[in-house]
DRENVOSE-918694 format. One record per residue (C-alpha): residue number from 1; residue in three letters; chain; x, z, y. Coordinates in steps of 0.1 Angstrom, whole numbers, plus 5000, padded with zeros to 4 digits. Example, Ala and Ser with C-alpha at 12.3 -4.5 7.8 and 13.67 -1.06 7.14 Angstrom:
# DRENVOSE-918694
<r 1,"Ala","A",<5123,5078,4955>>
<r 2,"Ser","A",<5137,5071,4989>>
This chain:
# DRENVOSE-918694
<r 1,"Met","A",<5035,5052,4892>>
<r 2,"Glu","A",<5019,5037,4921>>
<r 3,"Ala","A",<5033,5001,4927>>
<r 4,"Lys","A",<5030,4994,4964>>
<r 5,"Val","A",<5011,4965,4978>>
<r 6,"Pro","A",<5027,4938,4999>>
<r 7,"Ser","A",<5007,4938,5034>>
<r 8,"Pro","A",<4992,4902,5037>>
<r 9,"Thr","A",<5015,4878,5054>>
<r 10,"Ile","A",<5013,4840,5067>>
<r 11,"Asp","A",<5042,4817,5062>>
<r 12,"Lys","A",<5028,4788,5079>>
<r 13,"Leu","A",<4993,4781,5090>>
<r 14,"Glu","A",<4980,4745,5104>>
<r 15,"Asp","A",<4960,4745,5135>>
<r 16,"Cys","A",<4926,4740,5116>>
<r 17,"Asn","A",<4902,4748,5143>>
<r 18,"Ser","A",<4889,4712,5145>>
<r 19,"Val","A",<4883,4712,5107>>
<r 20,"Thr","A",<4867,4746,5111>>
<r 21,"Lys","A",<4846,4732,5141>>
<r 22,"His","A",<4834,4704,5119>>
<r 23,"Glu","A",<4820,4728,5093>>
<r 24,"Asp","A",<4803,4751,5118>>
<r 25,"Gln","A",<4802,4746,5154>>
<r 26,"Asn","A",<4795,4782,5160>>
<r 27,"Leu","A",<4827,4795,5143>>
<r 28,"Asn","A",<4858,4796,5160>>
<r 29,"Glu","A",<4895,4810,5158>>
<r 30,"Arg","A",<4882,4843,5158>>
<r 31,"Thr","A",<4861,4841,5126>>
<r 32,"Thr","A",<4884,4821,5108>>
<r 33,"Gly","A",<4915,4839,5115>>
<r 34,"Asp","A",<4938,4809,5117>>
<r 35,"Val","A",<4970,4812,5138>>
<r 36,"Leu","A",<4992,4784,5148>>
<r 37,"Leu","A",<5027,4798,5139>>
<r 38,"Val","A",<5042,4761,5136>>
<r 39,"Thr","A",<5035,4735,5164>>
<r 40,"Lys","A",<5037,4697,5160>>
<r 41,"Thr","A",<5073,4695,5170>>
<r 42,"Asn","A",<5080,4720,5140>>
<r 43,"His","A",<5089,4747,5166>>
<r 44,"Val","A",<5081,4784,5153>>
<r 45,"Arg","A",<5064,4803,5178>>
<r 46,"Arg","A",<5075,4841,5182>>
<r 47,"Ile","A",<5042,4859,5177>>
<r 48,"Pro","A",<5037,4888,5190>>
<r 49,"Val","A",<5053,4874,5224>>
<r 50,"Pro","A",<5084,4897,5234>>
<r 51,"Thr","A",<5087,4911,5269>>
<r 52,"Asn","A",<5123,4912,5284>>
<r 53,"Asp","A",<5120,4951,5283>>
<r 54,"Pro","A",<5153,4963,5264>>
<r 55,"Asn","A",<5131,4989,5249>>
<r 56,"Asp","A",<5108,4966,5232>>
<r 57,"Pro","A",<5109,4969,5194>>
<r 58,"Leu","A",<5111,4931,5189>>
<r 59,"Asn","A",<5142,4932,5211>>
<r 60,"Phe","A",<5161,4956,5189>>
<r 61,"Asn","A",<5192,4940,5171>>
<r 62,"Lys","A",<5194,4932,5134>>
<r 63,"Trp","A",<5212,4964,5127>>
<r 64,"Arg","A",<5189,4984,5145>>
<r 65,"Lys","A",<5159,4969,5126>>
<r 66,"Leu","A",<5180,4973,5093>>
<r 67,"Gly","A",<5185,5011,5100>>
<r 68,"Ile","A",<5147,5011,5103>>
<r 69,"Val","A",<5138,4993,5072>>
<r 70,"Val","A",<5163,5015,5049>>
<r 71,"Thr","A",<5149,5046,5065>>
<r 72,"Cys","A",<5112,5037,5057>>
<r 73,"Cys","A",<5124,5024,5023>>
<r 74,"Trp","A",<5141,5059,5014>>
<r 75,"Phe","A",<5112,5079,5025>>
<r 76,"Ser","A",<5088,5060,5003>>
<r 77,"Ile","A",<5109,5057,4971>>
<r 78,"Phe","A",<5115,5096,4970>>
<r 79,"Ser","A",<5083,5109,4984>>
<r 80,"Ile","A",<5062,5086,4964>>
<r 81,"Leu","A",<5083,5097,4929>>
<r 82,"Ser","A",<5082,5131,4935>>
<r 83,"Leu","A",<5044,5126,4933>>
<r 84,"Ser","A",<5043,5101,4903>>
<r 85,"Gly","A",<5073,5113,4884>>
<r 86,"Thr","A",<5057,5144,4867>>
<r 87,"Gly","A",<5047,5122,4838>>
<r 88,"Thr","A",<5081,5121,4826>>
<r 89,"Phe","A",<5076,5161,4817>>
<r 90,"Met","A",<5040,5164,4817>>
<r 91,"Asn","A",<5043,5181,4782>>
<r 92,"Thr","A",<5064,5203,4797>>
<r 93,"Leu","A",<5040,5214,4820>>
<r 94,"Tyr","A",<5013,5217,4795>>
<r 95,"Glu","A",<5034,5241,4775>>
<r 96,"Met","A",<5041,5263,4807>>
<r 97,"Tyr","A",<5007,5265,4821>>
<r 98,"Gly","A",<4986,5259,4790>>
<r 99,"Ala","A",<4980,5295,4782>>
<r 100,"His","A",<4960,5305,4815>>
<r 101,"His","A",<4949,5271,4825>>
<r 102,"Ser","A",<4930,5242,4811>>
<r 103,"Ala","A",<4943,5208,4806>>
<r 104,"Glu","A",<4921,5195,4834>>
<r 105,"Gln","A",<4937,5220,4859>>
<r 106,"Ile","A",<4971,5210,4845>>
<r 107,"Thr","A",<4964,5172,4848>>
<r 108,"Gly","A",<4953,5184,4884>>
<r 109,"Leu","A",<4991,5189,4895>>
<r 110,"Ser","A",<4994,5149,4894>>
<r 111,"Thr","A",<4958,5135,4902>>
<r 112,"Tyr","A",<4948,5158,4931>>
<r 113,"Pro","A",<4981,5150,4951>>
<r 114,"Thr","A",<4977,5112,4948>>
<r 115,"Met","A",<4941,5117,4958>>
<r 116,"Val","A",<4950,5135,4990>>
<r 117,"Met","A",<4977,5105,5001>>
<r 118,"Ala","A",<4944,5091,5012>>
<r 119,"Phe","A",<4934,5118,5035>>
<r 120,"Gly","A",<4972,5120,5048>>
<r 121,"Cys","A",<4970,5079,5054>>
<r 122,"Leu","A",<4935,5080,5073>>
<r 123,"Gly","A",<4950,5112,5089>>
<r 124,"Leu","A",<4985,5099,5102>>
<r 125,"Leu","A",<4976,5065,5109>>
<r 126,"Pro","A",<4954,5073,5138>>
<r 127,"Leu","A",<4974,5100,5151>>
<r 128,"Ser","A",<5005,5075,5153>>
<r 129,"Phe","A",<4984,5056,5176>>
<r 130,"Val","A",<4982,5084,5201>>
<r 131,"Leu","A",<5013,5107,5196>>
<r 132,"Gly","A",<5036,5079,5185>>
<r 133,"Arg","A",<5055,5066,5151>>
<r 134,"Arg","A",<5086,5088,5154>>
<r 135,"Pro","A",<5069,5124,5159>>
<r 136,"Val","A",<5042,5118,5131>>
<r 137,"Phe","A",<5069,5104,5107>>
<r 138,"Leu","A",<5091,5134,5114>>
<r 139,"Leu","A",<5062,5157,5106>>
<r 140,"Ala","A",<5055,5140,5076>>
<r 141,"Val","A",<5089,5137,5062>>
<r 142,"Ser","A",<5095,5178,5071>>
<r 143,"Ile","A",<5063,5186,5052>>
<r 144,"Ala","A",<5077,5166,5024>>
<r 145,"Phe","A",<5110,5180,5022>>
<r 146,"Ile","A",<5099,5217,5024>>
<r 147,"Cys","A",<5072,5214,5001>>
<r 148,"Asn","A",<5092,5199,4974>>
<r 149,"Leu","A",<5115,5229,4977>>
<r 150,"Thr","A",<5085,5255,4976>>
<r 151,"Ala","A",<5073,5234,4946>>
<r 152,"Gly","A",<5104,5238,4928>>
<r 153,"Gly","A",<5108,5274,4936>>
<r 154,"Ser","A",<5072,5283,4930>>
<r 155,"Lys","A",<5063,5315,4909>>
<r 156,"Asp","A",<5030,5305,4895>>
<r 157,"Phe","A",<5006,5275,4890>>
<r 158,"Arg","A",<4989,5283,4923>>
<r 159,"Gly","A",<5020,5277,4944>>
<r 160,"His","A",<5031,5248,4924>>
<r 161,"Phe","A",<4996,5232,4931>>
<r 162,"Ile","A",<4995,5240,4969>>
<r 163,"Ser","A",<5028,5225,4973>>
<r 164,"Arg","A",<5023,5193,4956>>
<r 165,"Ile","A",<4989,5188,4976>>
<r 166,"Phe","A",<5009,5190,5008>>
<r 167,"Val","A",<5035,5167,4994>>
<r 168,"Gly","A",<5006,5143,4987>>
<r 169,"Leu","A",<4994,5145,5025>>
<r 170,"Ala","A",<5029,5138,5040>>
<r 171,"Thr","A",<5032,5109,5015>>
<r 172,"Gly","A",<5002,5093,5028>>
<r 173,"Ala","A",<5028,5080,5054>>
<r 174,"Thr","A",<5042,5053,5033>>
<r 175,"Glu","A",<5006,5036,5031>>
<r 176,"Ser","A",<5001,5039,5068>>
<r 177,"Ile","A",<5028,5048,5093>>
<r 178,"Leu","A",<5054,5031,5076>>
<r 179,"Pro","A",<5040,4995,5073>>
<r 180,"Leu","A",<5029,5001,5111>>
<r 181,"Ile","A",<5065,5005,5121>>
<r 182,"Leu","A",<5075,4973,5102>>
<r 183,"Ser","A",<5049,4954,5122>>
<r 184,"Asp","A",<5062,4971,5153>>
<r 185,"Ile","A",<5098,4955,5151>>
<r 186,"Thr","A",<5089,4922,5134>>
<r 187,"Phe","A",<5074,4887,5144>>
<r 188,"Leu","A",<5045,4872,5124>>
<r 189,"Asn","A",<5069,4847,5107>>
<r 190,"Glu","A",<5094,4876,5096>>
<r 191,"Arg","A",<5069,4895,5081>>
<r 192,"Ser","A",<5068,4879,5048>>
<r 193,"Phe","A",<5103,4889,5043>>
<r 194,"Phe","A",<5104,4926,5059>>
<r 195,"Phe","A",<5074,4936,5040>>
<r 196,"Gly","A",<5086,4920,5008>>
<r 197,"Leu","A",<5118,4938,5011>>
<r 198,"Tyr","A",<5100,4972,5014>>
<r 199,"Trp","A",<5075,4970,4988>>
<r 200,"Ser","A",<5101,4952,4962>>
<r 201,"Val","A",<5128,4977,4969>>
<r 202,"Gln","A",<5106,5006,4966>>
<r 203,"Asn","A",<5090,4993,4930>>
<r 204,"Gly","A",<5124,4983,4915>>
<r 205,"Val","A",<5145,5016,4924>>
<r 206,"Ser","A",<5115,5038,4917>>
<r 207,"Ser","A",<5111,5023,4881>>
<r 208,"Gly","A",<5149,5028,4875>>
<r 209,"Ile","A",<5147,5064,4887>>
<r 210,"Leu","A",<5117,5074,4865>>
<r 211,"Ile","A",<5138,5063,4834>>
<r 212,"Gly","A",<5166,5088,4843>>
<r 213,"Leu","A",<5141,5116,4855>>
<r 214,"Ser","A",<5132,5126,4820>>
<r 215,"Tyr","A",<5169,5132,4813>>
<r 216,"Leu","A",<5175,5153,4843>>
<r 217,"Val","A",<5147,5175,4834>>
<r 218,"Ala","A",<5158,5181,4797>>
<r 219,"Ala","A",<5192,5189,4806>>
<r 220,"Thr","A",<5185,5211,4835>>
<r 221,"Ser","A",<5149,5223,4841>>
<r 222,"Trp","A",<5115,5210,4858>>
<r 223,"Arg","A",<5129,5227,4890>>
<r 224,"Trp","A",<5156,5205,4894>>
<r 225,"Tyr","A",<5131,5178,4895>>
<r 226,"Tyr","A",<5118,5192,4928>>
<r 227,"Trp","A",<5153,5203,4939>>
<r 228,"Leu","A",<5165,5167,4935>>
<r 229,"Phe","A",<5138,5152,4958>>
<r 230,"Gly","A",<5142,5181,4983>>
<r 231,"Ile","A",<5177,5170,4986>>
<r 232,"Thr","A",<5169,5133,4992>>
<r 233,"Leu","A",<5140,5140,5013>>
<r 234,"Gly","A",<5164,5164,5036>>
<r 235,"Val","A",<5186,5133,5037>>
<r 236,"Ser","A",<5154,5113,5046>>
<r 237,"Ala","A",<5148,5136,5078>>
<r 238,"Leu","A",<5182,5131,5090>>
<r 239,"Met","A",<5180,5093,5086>>
<r 240,"Val","A",<5144,5093,5106>>
<r 241,"Val","A",<5163,5116,5133>>
<r 242,"Phe","A",<5193,5096,5137>>
<r 243,"Leu","A",<5182,5059,5127>>
<r 244,"Leu","A",<5143,5056,5136>>
<r 245,"Pro","A",<5135,5055,5176>>
<r 246,"Glu","A",<5101,5053,5186>>
<r 247,"Thr","A",<5086,5019,5180>>
<r 248,"Lys","A",<5050,5024,5197>>
<r 249,"Phe","A",<5052,5000,5224>>
<r 250,"Phe","A",<5024,4988,5249>>
<r 251,"Arg","A",<5026,4951,5254>>
<r 252,"Ser","A",<5004,4934,5276>>
<r 253,"Pro","A",<4983,4904,5266>>
<r 254,"Thr","A",<5003,4874,5272>>
<r 255,"Ser","A",<4992,4840,5274>>
<r 256,"Leu","A",<5009,4813,5253>>
<r 257,"Asp","A",<5003,4776,5250>>
<r 258,"Gly","A",<4966,4778,5262>>
<r 259,"Gln","A",<4958,4810,5239>>
<r 260,"Val","A",<4963,4847,5245>>
<r 261,"Val","A",<4981,4869,5221>>
<r 262,"Tyr","A",<4977,4906,5218>>
<r 263,"Thr","A",<4983,4934,5193>>
<r 264,"Asp","A",<4960,4959,5184>>
<r 265,"Glu","A",<4962,4996,5174>>
<r 266,"Phe","A",<4967,4986,5137>>
<r 267,"Gly","A",<4998,4963,5146>>
<r 268,"Thr","A",<4977,4934,5139>>
<r 269,"Thr","A",<4985,4904,5160>>
<r 270,"His","A",<4954,4885,5174>>
<r 271,"Ile","A",<4952,4853,5194>>
<r 272,"Val","A",<4921,4844,5211>>
<r 273,"Ser","A",<4910,4817,5237>>
<r 274,"Asp","A",<4917,4820,5273>>
<r 275,"Glu","A",<4882,4823,5282>>
<r 276,"Glu","A",<4876,4853,5259>>
<r 277,"Ala","A",<4906,4869,5273>>
<r 278,"Arg","A",<4895,4866,5310>>
<r 279,"Glu","A",<4862,4884,5298>>
<r 280,"Arg","A",<4883,4910,5281>>
<r 281,"Trp","A",<4911,4918,5306>>
<r 282,"Gly","A",<4907,4895,5335>>
<r 283,"Asn","A",<4936,4869,5345>>
<r 284,"Val","A",<4964,4872,5318>>
<r 285,"Gln","A",<5002,4864,5328>>
<r 286,"Glu","A",<5022,4841,5310>>
<r 287,"His","A",<5051,4865,5308>>
<r 288,"Val","A",<5054,4900,5322>>
<r 289,"Thr","A",<5086,4908,5339>>
<r 290,"Val","A",<5097,4943,5336>>
<r 291,"Thr","A",<5131,4961,5352>>
<r 292,"Thr","A",<5130,4990,5328>>
<r 293,"Glu","A",<5166,5002,5318>>
<r 294,"Lys","A",<5176,5006,5280>>
<r 295,"Arg","A",<5174,5042,5266>>
<r 296,"Thr","A",<5204,5056,5257>>
<r 297,"Phe","A",<5209,5071,5219>>
<r 298,"Ile","A",<5209,5106,5232>>
<r 299,"Gln","A",<5173,5096,5249>>
<r 300,"Glu","A",<5162,5080,5216>>
<r 301,"Leu","A",<5166,5110,5197>>
<r 302,"Lys","A",<5138,5131,5214>>
<r 303,"Pro","A",<5116,5140,5187>>
<r 304,"Trp","A",<5086,5135,5208>>
<r 305,"Ser","A",<5069,5102,5226>>
<r 306,"Asp","A",<5046,5098,5256>>
<r 307,"Val","A",<5007,5107,5246>>
<r 308,"Thr","A",<4991,5072,5247>>
<r 309,"Pro","A",<4959,5075,5276>>
<r 310,"Asn","A",<4926,5078,5263>>
<r 311,"Gly","A",<4938,5093,5230>>
<r 312,"Ile","A",<4905,5107,5219>>
<r 313,"Gln","A",<4888,5073,5226>>
<r 314,"Ile","A",<4916,5054,5207>>
<r 315,"Leu","A",<4912,5078,5176>>
<r 316,"Ala","A",<4872,5074,5175>>
<r 317,"Ser","A",<4878,5037,5177>>
<r 318,"Ala","A",<4901,5036,5151>>
<r 319,"Tyr","A",<4878,5054,5128>>
<r 320,"Met","A",<4850,5034,5137>>
<r 321,"Lys","A",<4869,5000,5128>>
<r 322,"Ile","A",<4876,5014,5093>>
<r 323,"Leu","A",<4841,5025,5085>>
<r 324,"Gln","A",<4830,4990,5097>>
<r 325,"Ala","A",<4855,4973,5075>>
<r 326,"Leu","A",<4837,4992,5047>>
<r 327,"Thr","A",<4803,4974,5054>>
<r 328,"Ser","A",<4821,4945,5042>>
<r 329,"Pro","A",<4812,4933,5003>>
<r 330,"Gly","A",<4846,4918,5003>>
<r 331,"Val","A",<4864,4948,5011>>
<r 332,"Ile","A",<4842,4971,4988>>
<r 333,"Phe","A",<4850,4949,4961>>
<r 334,"Ala","A",<4885,4948,4967>>
<r 335,"Leu","A",<4887,4986,4971>>
<r 336,"Met","A",<4867,4989,4935>>
<r 337,"Cys","A",<4895,4966,4922>>
<r 338,"Ala","A",<4926,4984,4934>>
<r 339,"Ser","A",<4908,5017,4925>>
<r 340,"Ile","A",<4898,5012,4889>>
<r 341,"Ser","A",<4936,4996,4885>>
<r 342,"Leu","A",<4951,5027,4900>>
<r 343,"Gly","A",<4931,5052,4884>>
<r 344,"Ile","A",<4937,5038,4847>>
<r 345,"Gly","A",<4972,5036,4856>>
<r 346,"Ile","A",<4976,5071,4868>>
<r 347,"Gly","A",<4955,5083,4836>>
<r 348,"Ile","A",<4983,5065,4814>>
<r 349,"Thr","A",<5010,5085,4831>>
<r 350,"Leu","A",<4993,5116,4825>>
<r 351,"Val","A",<4993,5111,4785>>
<r 352,"Tyr","A",<5023,5091,4775>>
<r 353,"Ser","A",<5048,5118,4774>>
<r 354,"Thr","A",<5023,5140,4752>>
<r 355,"Ile","A",<5018,5107,4729>>
<r 356,"Leu","A",<5055,5097,4726>>
<r 357,"Val","A",<5067,5133,4720>>
<r 358,"Glu","A",<5039,5146,4695>>
<r 359,"Ala","A",<5029,5113,4676>>
<r 360,"Tyr","A",<5061,5093,4678>>
<r 361,"His","A",<5085,5123,4680>>
<r 362,"Trp","A",<5107,5110,4709>>
<r 363,"Ser","A",<5129,5136,4725>>
<r 364,"Ala","A",<5116,5149,4757>>
<r 365,"Ser","A",<5148,5136,4774>>
<r 366,"Ser","A",<5140,5100,4764>>
<r 367,"Val","A",<5103,5096,4775>>
<r 368,"Gly","A",<5116,5080,4808>>
<r 369,"Leu","A",<5119,5050,4786>>
<r 370,"Phe","A",<5084,5043,4787>>
<r 371,"Asn","A",<5090,5026,4820>>
<r 372,"Ala","A",<5118,5003,4809>>
<r 373,"Gly","A",<5096,4972,4813>>
<r 374,"Val","A",<5083,4982,4847>>
<r 375,"Ile","A",<5111,4961,4865>>
<r 376,"Pro","A",<5107,4930,4851>>
<r 377,"Ala","A",<5069,4933,4853>>
<r 378,"Ser","A",<5070,4938,4889>>
<r 379,"Leu","A",<5092,4909,4896>>
<r 380,"Leu","A",<5072,4889,4875>>
<r 381,"Ala","A",<5041,4902,4894>>
<r 382,"Met","A",<5057,4894,4928>>
<r 383,"Phe","A",<5064,4857,4916>>
<r 384,"Tyr","A",<5029,4852,4904>>
<r 385,"Ala","A",<5011,4870,4933>>
<r 386,"Gly","A",<5032,4854,4957>>
<r 387,"Phe","A",<5048,4821,4950>>
<r 388,"Cys","A",<5020,4809,4926>>
<r 389,"Ala","A",<4993,4824,4943>>
<r 390,"Asp","A",<5004,4804,4974>>
<r 391,"Lys","A",<5003,4770,4955>>
<r 392,"Ile","A",<4969,4781,4939>>
<r 393,"Asn","A",<4957,4786,4976>>
<r 394,"Leu","A",<4971,4749,4988>>
<r 395,"Trp","A",<4955,4734,4958>>
<r 396,"Leu","A",<4920,4749,4962>>
<r 397,"Ala","A",<4922,4742,5002>>
<r 398,"Arg","A",<4928,4705,4994>>
<r 399,"Arg","A",<4900,4703,4974>>
<r 400,"Asn","A",<4879,4719,5001>>
<r 401,"Asn","A",<4887,4694,5027>>
<r 402,"Gly","A",<4919,4712,5036>>
<r 403,"Ile","A",<4900,4746,5046>>
<r 404,"His","A",<4911,4778,5028>>
<r 405,"Arg","A",<4885,4806,5024>>
<r 406,"Pro","A",<4896,4842,5018>>
<r 407,"Glu","A",<4875,4839,4985>>
<r 408,"His","A",<4902,4816,4970>>
<r 409,"His","A",<4922,4847,4963>>
<r 410,"Leu","A",<4898,4858,4940>>
<r 411,"Val","A",<4909,4830,4920>>
<r 412,"His","A",<4942,4846,4915>>
<r 413,"Leu","A",<4925,4879,4899>>
<r 414,"Ile","A",<4916,4860,4867>>
<r 415,"Val","A",<4952,4863,4853>>
<r 416,"Pro","A",<4955,4898,4862>>
<r 417,"Cys","A",<4922,4909,4849>>
<r 418,"Leu","A",<4930,4893,4815>>
<r 419,"Thr","A",<4966,4909,4812>>
<r 420,"Gly","A",<4951,4942,4825>>
<r 421,"Val","A",<4928,4941,4794>>
<r 422,"Cys","A",<4956,4932,4769>>
<r 423,"Gly","A",<4976,4963,4783>>
<r 424,"Ile","A",<4949,4988,4781>>
<r 425,"Val","A",<4941,4977,4746>>
<r 426,"Val","A",<4979,4976,4734>>
<r 427,"Ile","A",<4980,5011,4747>>
<r 428,"Ala","A",<4951,5023,4730>>
<r 429,"Val","A",<4958,5008,4697>>
<r 430,"Cys","A",<4995,5022,4698>>
<r 431,"Ala","A",<4983,5058,4708>>
<r 432,"Ser","A",<4956,5058,4681>>
<r 433,"His","A",<4976,5046,4653>>
<r 434,"Pro","A",<5013,5060,4654>>
<r 435,"Glu","A",<5015,5056,4619>>
<r 436,"Lys","A",<5012,5017,4618>>
<r 437,"Tyr","A",<5028,5006,4653>>
<r 438,"Ser","A",<5061,5012,4672>>
<r 439,"Ala","A",<5063,5034,4701>>
<r 440,"Trp","A",<5079,5003,4719>>
<r 441,"Gly","A",<5043,4988,4716>>
<r 442,"Leu","A",<5035,5016,4742>>
<r 443,"Val","A",<5062,5002,4764>>
<r 444,"Phe","A",<5053,4967,4760>>
<r 445,"Gly","A",<5017,4976,4769>>
<r 446,"Trp","A",<5027,4995,4801>>
<r 447,"Ala","A",<5046,4966,4812>>
<r 448,"Ile","A",<5018,4941,4807>>
<r 449,"Tyr","A",<4994,4968,4826>>
<r 450,"Gln","A",<5021,4970,4854>>
<r 451,"Phe","A",<5020,4932,4860>>
<r 452,"Ser","A",<4983,4935,4861>>
<r 453,"Phe","A",<4984,4966,4885>>
<r 454,"Thr","A",<5007,4950,4909>>
<r 455,"Cys","A",<4991,4917,4911>>
<r 456,"Ile","A",<4956,4932,4917>>
<r 457,"Leu","A",<4968,4955,4945>>
<r 458,"Ile","A",<4987,4927,4961>>
<r 459,"Thr","A",<4957,4901,4959>>
<r 460,"Ser","A",<4929,4925,4966>>
<r 461,"Thr","A",<4945,4937,4996>>
<r 462,"Thr","A",<4952,4903,5011>>
<r 463,"Phe","A",<4918,4892,5003>>
<r 464,"Ala","A",<4905,4921,5024>>
<r 465,"Ala","A",<4925,4912,5053>>
<r 466,"Glu","A",<4914,4879,5053>>
<r 467,"Val","A",<4875,4890,5047>>
<r 468,"Ile","A",<4873,4902,5083>>
<r 469,"Pro","A",<4898,4884,5105>>
<r 470,"Gln","A",<4886,4903,5136>>
<r 471,"Asn","A",<4899,4934,5119>>
<r 472,"Pro","A",<4922,4930,5091>>
<r 473,"Gly","A",<4943,4961,5099>>
<r 474,"Ala","A",<4913,4985,5093>>
<r 475,"Ala","A",<4904,4966,5063>>
<r 476,"Ile","A",<4939,4972,5044>>
<r 477,"Val","A",<4936,5007,5057>>
<r 478,"Ala","A",<4903,5012,5040>>
<r 479,"Val","A",<4917,4994,5007>>
<r 480,"Ile","A",<4951,5011,5007>>
<r 481,"Gly","A",<4940,5045,5016>>
<r 482,"Gly","A",<4905,5045,5000>>
<r 483,"Lys","A",<4917,5037,4966>>
<r 484,"Asn","A",<4935,5069,4962>>
<r 485,"Ile","A",<4900,5086,4965>>
<r 486,"Val","A",<4880,5064,4942>>
<r 487,"Ser","A",<4905,5063,4916>>
<r 488,"Phe","A",<4906,5099,4913>>
<r 489,"Ser","A",<4875,5099,4888>>
<r 490,"Ala","A",<4890,5073,4864>>
<r 491,"Ser","A",<4924,5093,4863>>
<r 492,"Tyr","A",<4909,5127,4864>>
<r 493,"Gly","A",<4887,5120,4835>>
<r 494,"Ile","A",<4914,5106,4810>>
<r 495,"Val","A",<4924,5141,4795>>
<r 496,"Pro","A",<4890,5153,4788>>
<r 497,"Met","A",<4877,5119,4773>>
<r 498,"Val","A",<4908,5122,4751>>
<r 499,"Ser","A",<4900,5157,4740>>
<r 500,"Lys","A",<4862,5149,4736>>
<r 501,"Tyr","A",<4863,5114,4720>>
<r 502,"Ser","A",<4901,5100,4711>>
<r 503,"Tyr","A",<4926,5079,4729>>
<r 504,"Met","A",<4908,5045,4715>>
<r 505,"Lys","A",<4874,5056,4726>>
<r 506,"Ala","A",<4886,5070,4761>>
<r 507,"Phe","A",<4905,5040,4770>>
<r 508,"Met","A",<4879,5015,4758>>
<r 509,"Ile","A",<4854,5034,4781>>
<r 510,"Leu","A",<4881,5029,4811>>
<r 511,"Met","A",<4884,4991,4800>>
<r 512,"Gly","A",<4847,4987,4798>>
<r 513,"Ile","A",<4846,5000,4835>>
<r 514,"Phe","A",<4875,4976,4846>>
<r 515,"Ile","A",<4857,4948,4832>>
<r 516,"Ala","A",<4826,4954,4850>>
<r 517,"Ile","A",<4841,4957,4882>>
<r 518,"Phe","A",<4860,4927,4878>>
<r 519,"Ala","A",<4830,4908,4868>>
<r 520,"Leu","A",<4814,4915,4902>>
<r 521,"Gly","A",<4842,4890,4918>>
<r 522,"Val","A",<4818,4860,4904>>
<r 523,"Pro","A",<4791,4869,4929>>
<r 524,"Val","A",<4812,4877,4958>>
<r 525,"Phe","A",<4832,4844,4954>>
<r 526,"Phe","A",<4800,4827,4958>>
<r 527,"Leu","A",<4778,4847,4982>>
<r 528,"Asn","A",<4806,4866,5004>>
<r 529,"His","A",<4811,4833,5023>>
<r 530,"Lys","A",<4776,4834,5036>>
<r 531,"Trp","A",<4782,4870,5043>>
<r 532,"Arg","A",<4808,4862,5066>>
<r 533,"Lys","A",<4790,4832,5085>>
<r 534,"Thr","A",<4760,4858,5090>>
<r 535,"Ile","A",<4783,4884,5104>>
<r 536,"Ser","A",<4799,4858,5126>>
<r 537,"His","A",<4767,4845,5140>>
<r 538,"Arg","A",<4755,4879,5150>>
<r 539,"Arg","A",<4786,4886,5170>>
């Protein structure tokens, strides 16, 4: 179910340094997060600055980069689907385990693995800083492959549950290592395309496969659900071995047009003044010349990489930056928005098959059609949260003397907030009154909610990254990883609430929480700018 979120990207940023100084002399480029990508002569600067090392991931040819992108997309599609697709046969799981396990325990087969994705994300990402992307990715794909096979062959609930927990941990790579790998191989002006390709292909293909999964389970058994993903993830392991070389590459800070460009461990590109660069690293060269030979294909197959020096210090620093990001009111708000929208979405996937089979008398093989509207909804969300949001940002910037502020992104949340409420209401009404309304009302309501969900994740994550320009990578990890933990309470509580109250009351409770959280966006919009100025003065 979980839609993925495009990492924040920048197509073109003007040099706003002079305007920013006019607003506040104490703020500089580190505070605003502005980057000059396009010069006055309309030249696009290649940032990060590539070396002449043939092993630099930025120097990979287009076919090598395409193979890496396909490998990342393949794993993300099938690992996430192996977790989220259980909604297509949740009714079967209730019948199979209901005699000896509570509804909450059975629901945990879906909610707990989704929650532990956050621990996988927060554990695998810093590990890749030290050991390298390739060995950690190989570890993740191997665990996902093996544990899908053990889940399919499980003899009891306990074995089934444990296998899915490990799949959840491994799937955390899709929200941590894989975006980092894409950052390693792309320039700043290319990331919009590559990240858009990663997320949109994932959403579109996943939605199409979801429709067919219910037919597969009905025609065979629930075990074939896992064996299918065992096969696809086995292919994924081979793709990682042969198509994805190590992309961790140390690139020295480089001087460019009077500024210094460097990339941090999160894959985030920073630009600082020459003066600050000298304070950090001493003299910085304009271009670093190396004489390294290109690794052969056989050498690239090596499953391990060189360990980064000062690995323990880097691990500690990464976690410290993530904790620091959580002190920002903007990051906390973005985390809450993403969490409640995800939690309600997971909750809906836990009950829709039961509603369609028991209340609307659909066959078990047809419940996958519930996701028929997700593909167009996701495309529409991409258009709104991408193209339309850019236009809104430009309009707001012009009204603000040409200055773009991160809080402008909060305006984009008005439409997904309203559509999210509409989607919840439609689903609640149709679930409560099957004698009055068509089952296609549920499909329509789910499509509306998926539009809202995707827009919220894109916008909230983009906002979080801009709120802390000095540390956007950590902010993104905090929101993307943390949402799986915080959303657990909403998704886990849906089944007991339905049992105690009704579908209508349960969804109205969740809708009330949804509205209350988004209402916090009003004070954040007006007050968070003051918080950012206060923090910048302290630094």
